[in-house]
N, C-alpha and C positions, 0 to 999 in steps of 0.2 A: 504493499499500500504506500503510495507517495507521501512524502513528508506533510504536504499540505492537507491531504485528506485526513491524516491521523491527528494533526495539529487541532482541528475544530471539534473534536469528539469528546473532550474531556473538561469542558468549562473554561471559564476565563480568569480564574483565580491566579494571582501573580504571587511571586515569592522572592526572597532574597536568596540566590543560590551560589554556593562556592563550588568551583570546578578545579580541583587539583589535576595538574597535567593538562590545563585548558589550552596551551599553545601547541600541543601535540596534534597528530592527525584526527583521531576520533574526538579528542577534546575540543578542537575548534568546531567541528560539526555540531557538537552538543551545545557549545556557546551560542551558536547561531540560532539553533532551535529555541533555546531558552529565551534569547533576546526577543525572537519573533512573537513569542507568547507573552512578552511584556515583563519578564522577570528582571529584577536588578541582579547582575551578574558579577562575581568577583572570581578572578583566576589567580591561583597559586601555581607558580611554575619556575624552574631554573632559568628557562629561556625567556628571551624577550618575544614580545608578540611579533609574529613574522610579517614582513612587508610594512606598509604604511601604518605608523602608529595610530593615525587619525582613524584607521579603518575599525578600531576597536569601539568607536563610538563612546557610548556611557559605560563600557565595561572597566572595571577597576582590576589593573594587574598588580599583583605583589610578586616580585622576584625573590625567590628564596627556596629553601629545601624543606620537605615534609619531615626531615630529621631534626629540624631546629625547633625547640619548643616555643620560643618567643615568636618566631615567624608563624608558626601553626596557630598559636593563640590570636595573634593578630588577624590572621586570615578568617578564623572561626568567628570572630566577634560579630554578633548581630545578625548572622545567617540563620535561616530556618530550615535549609536543605543543604546536604553536602553530597557532591558526586565525586568519590575519590578514584580517579583514574591514574594518578601520578605513580609511575613505577619505572624500573629498568627492564624493558621488554626483551632485551636481546638474549641470545642463547649462548653468549661468551662474553667475558669481560676480562681485561688484563689482570684484575684482582677479583677473584670470585667472591671475596667477602663484601664487595659492593652490592651484591644481590641481597644478601642477609641485611645489611645495613639499610637499604633503600626500600626494598619491597616488604621485608617483614618488620624490622624496627621502625621504619617510617610509618606504616599502616598502624602499628601499635601506638605511635605517638598521636596519630590522627585520631583513633579510637578513645584513647585516654582523654584528649581535650574535648572530643565530642560529647563524652559523658558529662561534662560541666554545663553544657548549653541545652536549652528546651528545643531540641531539633524536632522537625515533623518526620524527616526521613534522612537516612544515610544510606546512600547506594554504593556498595563496594564493587569496584571492578576487579574480578578475578580473571582466570583465563581457562580455555578449554584444554590446555595441556595438562593441567593437574588431574583431569578426569579420566586420563589414559594411563594404564600401568605399562612401565617399561618391561615388565615381566610377563606380558600377555603373551599367549601362544600364537604364532603365525597361522596356525590351522584354525583360528576362531572365525576367519573370514571377515566379512563387512557387517559385523553385528553392531547394531546401533547403541551408542552410549547415551544415557539420559541422566538426569539430575539425582536418581536415586543411588548412583555408583559411590562406594565409600572405599577409599584406598589408604594406604599407609605411607609414611615418609619414605619408606624402602622402595616403593614403587616408582618413585620420581627418578627421571633419567639423568639429571643434572642440577648444578647449584641454582640456576634460575628458577626451575620447576620446584624445588624444595623450598625456596623461599616464598613463593607464591602460595605453595600448599599451606605453610605455617601461617601466612597472612590470612588465608581464607578461614582456617581454624580459629585464629583470633577473632575474626569477623562473626563466625558462628557463636563463639562463646559471649561476644558482646551483645548479639541478639537474644541469647538465652538469659542474659542478665538484665533485659529490659530495654536495650537500645532498639528504636524503631528502624532496623536496618535490614536491607534487602541486598542480595548478592546476585550479580549478573556474571555470566561467563561467555564473553564474546569468542567466536571462532576466528579464522584468519581474516583480517580486514583488508578490503580493496576498494577503490573508488578514487574519484577525482579529489584533488587537493592535498595529496600526500608529500608535502615538502620535504619531509624527513626521509623519504624513500625507505619505508619500512621493508622487512623482508619480502612479504608477497609482491610488492611492487617492484623491488629489485628482481625478483624471479621473472616477473612478466617482461620487465625491460630486457633481460638477458636473452628470452626467447625471441622476442619481437626484433631486437637489434641483431640477432644473429651471433651473439657472443658466447651463447651456452649451447654447444654442440650435441649434448646428450642429457638425459634425465633419469632420475631414480623414480620409477613409477610407484605411486603410493595413493592411498585414499585419504581425503581430507575434507574439510567443510569451509567453504568461502561465504563471507557475508559482506554485504555492502556496508562501508563504514558509516554512511548517512542513516541507514536503517538501524545499524547498531546503536548509533548515538540516540536515535528516537526510542530504541528499546530501553535505554537508560532512564529517560523521562517517564516512559510508561510504567517501568519498574517502581519509580518513586511514587506514581500516582495510583497504581493498581497492584503492585506486588505485595504478596503476603510477607509479613516480618518473619525474618529467619530463613525464608526460602531462597533457593538459588534458581536462576532461570538461564538456560543455554541460549544465546543470541546467535543463531546460525542460520545460514542460507541453504545453499546447495551442496549435497554430498556428491563427490565426484572423484574419479582418479585423475592423475596428473595428464595421462593420455587423453582423457575426455577434454580437459581444459585446452590442451594444445590443439585438438581438433576444432573447437570452437574458436579459438584465436585465428586459426588458419582460415576458417570460413568467414569470419568478420574482416579479415585484413587482405586475404588473398596471397599471404606470405606462406612458404613452406616452413614447417616447424621441424625440430630434429625428430628422428625416428629411433635412434640408437638408445635402447634401454640399458642403464648401468646396472649390473647385479648388485644385490644389497652388500654381499661380501667385500666387493671392490669399493663401493661407496663408503663402507665403514672404515676400511684400511686407509682410504685416502683421507677421510676426515681425521682420523687418528694422527696421520702425518701432518695434515694441515694444521691441526690444533696444537700439536707438539711444536711447530714451527712458530705459530702465533705466541705461544707461551714465552718463547725467547725474544722474538721481535716486538711484541706487544701490539702487533697490528692484527685486525680481525681475520680469522681464518676464512678460506673460501666456503667451507661447509663445517659449521659447528658440529661437534660430536653429538650433542644433545638433540639437535635437529635430525640427524640420521637415526638416532635411536627411536625418536618419535615416529619416523616414517616407516619402521620395521613392521608394524601392524597398522590395521585400519583406524583412522580417525574420523569415522562417520558418526554423526550425532543425530539424535532424536530432538527436534526443537519444538515439538508439538505444545509443551507446557506454556511456553512464552507466547505461542500463537492463541492458545485457548484462554489462558488467565489475564493476559496483558491486552488482548485485542491487537496483537502486533502483527504487522505485515512486512514482507519484503520485496525488493525489485527483482526481476529475472536476472539470470547470470548474463544473458546476452546484453542487457541494459547496462549493468555494472561494467562489463568489459568495454562496451562501446563508450561509455562516459569516461572510463579511466584512460583509454587509449586516446580520446579526443584531448583530454586534459594534458597527457603526456606530450602529445604533438604540440599543443599550444605552448606548453613549457620549454619546448625546443630539446626534448630529451630522446626523440625517436631519431634514429638514424637512417631507417629505411622507410620508403613510402608505404603507407598503410592503406591506400586507396581512397576512392572518393566517397565511400560511406561515411567518413568521419569529417567531411568538409562542409556538410549541409549548414546553411546559416542558422536555421532554427536550432539545430543541436548545438552549435557553437554558442548561441545566446544562452541556452539553458545550462551549458557546462559552466559559463562564466558566473551565471546567477548562483548555481549550486556551490560552487567552490570559493565564493567571496568570503 
């Protein structure tokens, strides 16, 4: 369901909302949705607002870390809703302790401060990766994962997932203690406006620009970042306290995605599938080198471990309880490719499909 259709369904009450990580990909889409509904919006982020500072309008931007108690206190002062998106989402870091400090301790700091204020809702942004066990058998096929899954810290494939797992546990404990908290687990986000070039966007660019000659076939779930942002708002308005909601779109294999990209662009996509064993060994070598050079590996080991078995999800709970809808995969890909072309990031011609004036106008409007 498009943003504008969902916007008008839940009343006109306005709030003062805090969005941590509001300068990020999904965060900026959420900020725009909240502004369109008339909320007073405050952003807490380490980064400056991207682009023209005047584009924030009446958004208040506080630059600082969620691990700083004074900054967190200042950011929380006077708001009635918190959307906690800030995290280190990467699957590798020069110092793995960064994940624990930001994702877990930072979330604990946010929850501790939130407990001192009369909030109406606290929406915690978790991740789909903590719902998948690295110890799962490859023989399980594409069994759909839903919100009822309960795993252990030993199931997590790397330090990023372990930190997010602990952070979600802390969120569950806060809800059990009386905080009006709802958890959302977005899947892999894609869409226009990804100024940070997050991993899914980098993956798409590699295939479209012809710099990625082969692929590791795997099952995963893609969600439009604009739809995931709307899911955050609906979780605040309709989510049940203490519940988690998977915000996902299409379940597909990477080979399915490449066929759709080829259909939309007219470009040939890679056809060579890398066996899992070779991908794992390559990631092991790549990450070993990265640990020395402190430069990101080509393929993080955690990502390869996650790709070993299916990451297909049942997202019906969010659709049913939140009245949440999503765009089609074709629409998301078309909008993303159009934005990438507009940003000058495509090195190959993707065809006339993406040049239509009305499409370009919509992309510019959606990604402002």
